[in-house]
C-alpha positions as CSV (number, residue, x, y, z in Angstrom):
1,M,159.1,183.2,82.5
2,T,157.8,184.1,85.9
3,V,156.9,181.0,87.9
4,Q,153.8,181.4,90.1
5,G,152.7,179.0,92.8
6,L,156.0,177.4,93.6
7,P,155.7,174.6,96.1
8,M,156.1,175.4,99.8
9,T,159.4,174.1,101.1
10,V,159.1,171.5,103.7
11,P,162.4,169.8,104.2
12,A,162.4,166.0,105.0
13,A,164.9,164.5,107.4
14,D,167.9,162.5,106.2
15,L,167.8,163.7,102.6
16,P,170.8,165.2,100.7
17,A,171.1,169.0,100.9
18,R,172.0,169.2,97.2
19,V,171.3,167.0,94.1
20,R,173.3,167.2,90.9
21,I,171.0,166.8,87.9
22,H,172.6,165.0,85.0
23,E,170.6,166.4,82.1
24,V,170.1,164.0,79.2
25,G,167.5,165.8,77.1
26,A,169.9,166.9,74.4
27,R,171.2,163.3,73.8
28,D,168.8,160.7,75.2
29,G,165.9,163.0,74.7
30,L,166.4,163.8,71.0
31,Q,167.8,160.5,69.8
32,N,164.3,159.1,69.2
33,E,162.9,162.0,67.3
34,K,161.4,161.1,63.9
35,S,162.1,164.4,62.3
36,T,165.7,165.7,62.1
37,V,166.4,168.4,64.6
38,P,168.8,171.0,63.1
39,T,172.3,171.2,64.7
40,E,171.8,174.8,65.5
41,V,168.6,174.1,67.4
42,K,170.3,171.3,69.4
43,A,173.1,173.7,70.3
44,E,170.8,176.5,71.4
45,F,168.8,173.9,73.5
46,V,172.0,173.1,75.4
47,R,172.8,176.8,75.8
48,R,169.4,177.5,77.2
49,L,169.6,174.5,79.6
50,A,173.0,175.9,80.8
51,D,171.5,179.3,81.3
52,A,168.8,177.7,83.5
53,G,171.5,176.5,85.8
54,L,172.1,172.9,84.8
55,T,175.8,172.1,85.2
56,T,176.0,168.6,83.6
57,I,174.4,168.4,80.2
58,E,175.0,165.3,78.0
59,A,175.6,166.9,74.6
60,T,175.5,164.1,72.0
61,S,176.6,160.5,71.2
62,F,179.5,159.4,68.9
63,V,177.7,156.4,67.8
64,H,177.6,155.3,64.1
65,P,175.0,157.4,62.3
66,K,173.4,154.2,60.9
67,W,172.2,153.3,64.4
68,V,171.2,156.7,65.7
69,P,170.6,159.0,62.8
70,Q,169.4,161.9,64.9
71,L,172.9,162.2,66.4
72,A,174.8,162.0,63.1
73,D,176.0,165.6,63.5
74,A,178.1,164.9,66.6
75,E,181.3,166.3,65.0
76,Q,179.6,169.5,64.1
77,L,177.5,169.8,67.2
78,F,180.1,169.3,70.0
79,P,182.4,172.1,69.0
80,L,179.4,174.5,68.5
81,V,178.0,173.6,71.9
82,S,181.4,173.9,73.6
83,E,181.8,177.4,72.2
84,L,178.2,178.5,73.2
85,V,178.7,177.5,76.9
86,S,182.3,178.4,77.2
87,D,181.4,181.2,79.7
88,L,179.4,178.9,81.9
89,P,180.5,176.2,84.5
90,V,179.0,173.3,82.5
91,A,180.3,169.8,81.9
92,L,179.4,168.3,78.5
93,P,179.7,164.5,78.7
94,V,179.2,162.5,75.5
95,L,178.3,158.8,74.9
96,V,180.9,156.6,73.2
97,P,179.9,153.1,72.1
98,N,183.4,151.8,71.3
99,E,187.0,152.8,70.7
100,R,186.1,154.5,67.4
101,G,183.6,156.6,69.2
102,L,186.1,157.5,71.8
103,D,188.6,158.5,69.1
104,R,186.1,160.9,67.6
105,A,185.2,162.4,71.0
106,L,188.8,162.8,72.1
107,A,189.7,164.5,68.8
108,L,187.2,167.2,69.7
109,G,188.4,167.7,73.2
110,A,185.7,165.8,75.2
111,N,186.8,165.3,78.8
112,R,183.8,163.3,80.0
113,V,182.5,160.2,78.2
114,A,180.0,157.5,78.9
115,V,179.7,153.9,77.9
116,F,176.3,152.1,77.6
117,A,176.2,148.6,79.1
118,S,173.3,146.3,79.9
119,A,172.4,144.3,83.0
120,T,170.8,141.6,80.9
121,E,171.8,139.2,78.1
122,S,168.8,140.0,76.0
123,F,169.3,143.7,75.9
124,A,173.0,143.3,75.3
125,K,172.1,141.3,72.3
126,A,169.5,143.7,71.0
127,N,171.6,146.8,71.6
128,L,175.1,145.7,70.9
129,N,174.7,142.3,69.2
130,R,176.9,140.7,71.9
131,T,176.6,138.7,75.0
132,L,176.7,140.6,78.3
133,D,180.3,139.5,79.0
134,E,181.4,140.2,75.4
135,A,179.9,143.7,75.7
136,L,181.8,144.3,79.0
137,A,185.0,143.1,77.3
138,M,184.4,145.6,74.5
139,F,184.2,148.4,77.0
140,E,187.4,147.5,78.9
141,P,189.8,149.1,76.3
142,V,187.5,152.1,75.9
143,V,187.5,152.8,79.6
144,A,191.2,152.1,80.0
145,R,192.1,154.5,77.2
146,A,189.8,157.2,78.5
147,K,191.3,157.0,82.0
148,A,194.8,157.1,80.5
149,E,193.8,160.5,78.9
150,D,192.5,161.7,82.3
151,V,188.9,161.6,81.0
152,H,186.0,161.0,83.4
153,V,184.0,157.9,82.6
154,R,180.4,157.2,83.4
155,G,178.9,153.7,83.0
156,Y,175.3,153.6,82.0
157,L,173.7,150.3,83.0
158,S,170.4,149.7,81.4
159,M,167.6,147.2,82.4
160,C,168.6,147.3,86.1
161,F,165.0,146.6,87.2
162,G,163.2,144.9,84.4
163,D,163.8,143.7,80.8
164,P,161.1,143.4,78.1
165,W,162.3,139.9,77.2
166,E,163.5,138.5,80.5
167,G,161.1,140.2,83.0
168,A,162.3,141.2,86.5
169,V,166.1,141.3,86.7
170,P,167.7,139.6,89.7
171,V,169.4,142.1,92.0
172,P,172.7,140.0,92.3
173,Q,172.9,140.0,88.5
174,V,172.8,143.8,88.4
175,V,175.4,144.0,91.3
176,R,177.8,141.8,89.3
177,V,177.7,144.0,86.3
178,C,178.0,147.2,88.4
179,K,181.1,145.8,90.1
180,A,182.6,144.8,86.7
181,L,182.1,148.4,85.3
182,L,183.7,150.0,88.4
183,D,186.5,147.5,88.4
184,M,187.4,148.4,84.9
185,G,187.7,152.0,85.9
186,C,184.3,153.8,85.6
187,D,184.1,156.8,87.8
188,E,180.4,156.6,88.3
189,L,177.4,154.5,87.3
190,S,173.9,155.4,86.2
191,L,171.4,152.7,87.2
192,G,168.8,152.7,84.5
193,D,165.1,151.7,84.7
194,T,164.9,151.5,81.0
195,I,161.3,150.3,80.7
196,G,160.1,152.1,83.8
197,V,159.0,149.1,85.9
198,A,160.9,149.8,89.1
199,T,159.1,150.5,92.4
200,P,160.6,152.1,95.5
201,G,161.1,148.8,97.3
202,H,163.0,147.4,94.4
203,V,165.1,150.6,94.2
204,R,166.0,150.3,97.9
205,A,166.8,146.6,97.5
206,L,169.2,147.2,94.7
207,L,170.9,150.2,96.4
208,T,171.2,148.2,99.7
209,A,172.8,145.3,97.8
210,L,175.3,147.6,96.1
211,T,176.4,149.3,99.4
212,E,176.7,145.9,101.0
213,Q,179.2,145.1,98.3
214,D,181.2,148.2,99.4
215,I,180.2,150.2,96.3
216,P,180.1,153.8,97.5
217,V,176.7,155.5,97.1
218,G,178.6,158.5,95.9
219,T,179.5,156.7,92.7
220,L,175.8,155.9,91.9
221,G,173.3,157.9,89.9
222,V,169.7,156.9,89.0
223,H,168.0,157.1,85.6
224,F,164.2,156.5,85.8
225,H,161.6,156.3,83.1
226,D,158.0,157.2,83.9
227,T,156.2,154.4,82.1
228,Y,154.1,153.5,85.1
229,G,154.2,156.9,86.9
230,Q,156.8,155.7,89.3
231,A,159.8,157.9,88.4
232,L,159.5,160.5,91.2
233,S,158.6,157.8,93.8
234,N,161.7,155.9,92.8
235,T,163.8,159.0,92.9
236,F,162.7,159.7,96.4
237,A,163.6,156.2,97.5
238,A,167.1,156.7,96.0
239,L,167.4,160.1,97.8
240,Q,166.6,158.4,101.1
241,H,169.4,156.0,100.4
242,G,171.9,158.9,99.9
243,V,172.0,159.1,96.1
244,T,172.8,162.7,95.0
245,T,173.0,162.3,91.2
246,V,169.7,162.0,89.3
247,D,169.3,161.8,85.5
248,A,166.5,163.7,84.0
249,S,165.4,165.1,80.6
250,A,164.1,168.6,80.0
251,G,160.5,168.4,79.1
252,G,160.4,164.6,79.6
253,L,161.8,164.0,76.2
254,G,163.2,160.6,75.2
255,G,162.9,156.9,75.4
256,C,165.1,154.1,74.1
257,P,165.3,153.1,70.4
258,Y,166.1,149.5,71.3
259,A,163.4,149.0,74.0
260,K,160.0,149.6,72.3
261,S,158.1,149.6,75.6
262,A,160.3,152.5,77.0
263,T,158.5,155.8,77.4
264,G,159.9,159.1,78.3
265,N,162.5,159.9,80.9
266,L,161.8,161.6,84.1
267,A,161.1,165.3,83.3
268,T,163.7,167.6,84.7
269,E,161.0,170.1,85.6
270,D,159.0,167.5,87.6
271,L,162.2,166.6,89.4
272,V,163.1,170.2,90.2
273,W,159.6,170.8,91.5
274,M,159.8,167.9,93.9
275,L,163.3,168.8,95.1
276,R,162.4,172.4,95.6
277,G,159.5,171.3,97.8
278,L,161.9,169.2,99.8
279,G,164.3,172.0,100.3
280,I,167.0,170.3,98.2
281,D,169.2,172.6,96.2
282,T,169.8,172.0,92.5
283,G,171.0,175.4,91.3
284,V,168.3,175.3,88.6
285,D,166.0,178.2,87.8
286,L,162.7,176.5,87.2
287,G,161.2,179.4,85.2
288,R,164.0,179.4,82.7
289,L,163.9,175.6,82.5
290,V,160.2,175.6,81.8
291,A,160.6,178.3,79.1
292,T,163.4,176.2,77.5
293,S,161.2,173.1,77.3
294,V,158.3,175.1,75.9
295,W,160.7,176.6,73.3
296,M,162.0,173.1,72.4
297,A,158.4,171.6,72.3
298,D,157.5,174.3,69.8
299,R,160.4,173.3,67.6
300,L,159.4,169.6,67.8
301,G,155.7,170.5,67.0
302,R,154.1,169.0,70.1
303,P,153.5,169.8,73.7
304,S,155.9,168.8,76.4
305,P,154.8,165.6,78.3
306,S,156.1,167.2,81.5
307,R,153.3,167.9,83.9
308,T,155.2,170.7,85.5
309,V,155.9,172.3,82.1
310,R,152.2,172.1,81.2
311,A,151.0,173.5,84.5
312,L,153.4,176.4,84.7
313,S,153.2,177.3,81.0
314,H,149.4,177.3,81.2
315,Q,149.7,179.9,84.0
316,E,151.4,182.2,81.4
317,Q,148.5,182.0,79.0
């Protein structure tokens, strides 16, 4: 796909020169689909994302099929994806909910895993049926074993800004859980705005509080949902603070099955459009990425919610 009308590049001062996009479309994006997406389509989706220049693509989740039926094919998918992208410089992290999930991932050669924690009691109960501290205790042996196997561990932290049951989440509460995840050995954290209620000032306040606790900004990524149209504004605030890892989902796919008010993730194309305009390198070919999301939307039977995908694919018609 030839992309017309790319934004004029006008670099802003004091922003990172490069951002690593942590692509979550194949896992977080597809886990909520009502219809079953064939394993071969998922694998081809990852290959096309890699061809577009994305270098970190979350492939699947080794959660029990009862809880996330759409990802029940993890054992079949991961080897297929690994083979399809073996000629490309792509990392394929996978989500592991517990030690059993880690066993399954390690058996297939995964070398990057993620655990999914919560900043609030209510979401820990809804998602894991545990208190917050019980959930953290469950993750300790998972992280320890992964590190013993020289596996990179990402800690997802949901509900960092707001919770549908508890409302606004106090910044010190989020900082406490962040420190606990890093202390147990996580290599990086993804700060999740699961229901999309964050605003730039709130983002700056949390990042400032984390750095004041000597948590290096280089260990932090951000994961914004666009429920109230704030995802790009919040991302820009994070960039101003020095964050260089941003989660996004191709075509804006995804939500959260345990938070009914959560809408789609920040669309990767919308993120790339903004970063390109700011002169920030991502290594992503926007035309190929848009074509990939159009391809996937066709297979899902609905248009992409990404504004950039809609605008650029409309130019092709």
